[in-house]
C-alpha positions in Angstrom: 127.5 114.5 144.0 131.0 116.6 144.5 132.8 116.0 147.2 133.9 119.7 149.5 136.4 120.3 151.6 134.2 120.3 154.5 132.9 117.0 153.7 136.9 116.0 152.8 137.5 117.4 155.8 134.7 115.1 158.2 136.3 111.4 156.4 139.5 112.4 157.5 138.5 113.5 161.2 137.0 110.3 160.9 140.0 108.3 160.2 142.3 110.3 162.3 141.1 108.1 165.8 142.8 104.8 165.4 139.5 102.8 166.9 137.9 104.0 164.1 140.6 103.1 161.4 140.8 99.4 163.2 136.7 99.7 162.6 137.9 100.5 158.6 140.6 98.0 158.2 138.3 95.2 159.7 135.2 96.2 157.3 137.6 96.3 154.5 138.0 92.8 154.9 134.6 91.9 155.0 131.2 92.3 153.1 129.4 93.7 156.4 130.2 92.9 159.8 127.3 93.1 162.9 127.4 96.0 165.9 128.5 92.8 167.9 131.3 91.3 165.7 132.4 95.0 165.8 132.9 95.1 168.5 134.7 91.7 169.4 137.8 91.9 167.1 138.4 95.8 167.9 137.8 95.0 171.3 135.7 97.2 172.3 132.1 98.1 174.2 129.3 98.4 172.4 128.3 101.7 174.2 132.0 102.9 172.6 131.1 100.8 168.8 128.3 103.2 168.7 130.1 106.6 169.3 132.7 105.7 166.2 129.7 103.8 164.1 128.4 107.2 164.7 131.0 109.4 164.0 132.0 107.4 161.1 128.4 106.7 159.2 128.3 110.8 159.9 131.2 111.7 157.5 129.6 108.3 154.8 132.5 106.1 155.6 130.4 103.5 156.1 127.0 102.3 155.1 124.1 100.9 158.4 121.5 98.6 158.0 118.8 97.5 160.8 117.9 93.5 159.5 115.8 92.6 162.8 117.4 93.2 165.9 120.5 93.6 164.3 122.5 96.5 162.8 125.2 95.6 160.1 127.8 98.3 158.7 129.8 97.7 155.1 132.4 99.9 154.1 131.3 103.1 151.4 135.0 102.5 149.4 133.4 105.6 147.0 133.0 108.0 149.3 137.0 107.0 150.7 137.7 107.0 147.0 136.1 110.6 146.8 137.9 112.5 149.6 141.4 110.7 148.3 140.8 111.7 144.3 141.2 114.8 145.2 144.2 114.9 147.1 145.7 111.3 145.1 144.0 111.5 142.1 144.0 108.4 140.3 145.1 109.3 137.0 148.6 110.6 139.0 148.0 107.3 140.7 148.1 105.4 137.4 150.8 107.3 135.8 153.4 106.3 138.1 152.3 102.8 137.8 152.6 102.5 134.3 156.2 100.1 133.7 158.5 103.2 132.2 
């Protein structure tokens, strides 16, 4: 589904908070993490993580799945790429990286 200006704005708004950006950076380094792992590594409470997690999920940049008593989170790289693609198309990036 093509992104809209509104969906891209939600992604960029979600990225504008340092704590949420830190959460995404943690997830970029791992396949997935459970909530308690994220909270511990980010140095935040579970309550604060819940708030940030919901903002990120609403923007579509993370995916949450429950397994038993734990909820796991992973980065949705496709959603991030789609948001940035409109501003910096991959074809433009490729042309800039080609040797002269």
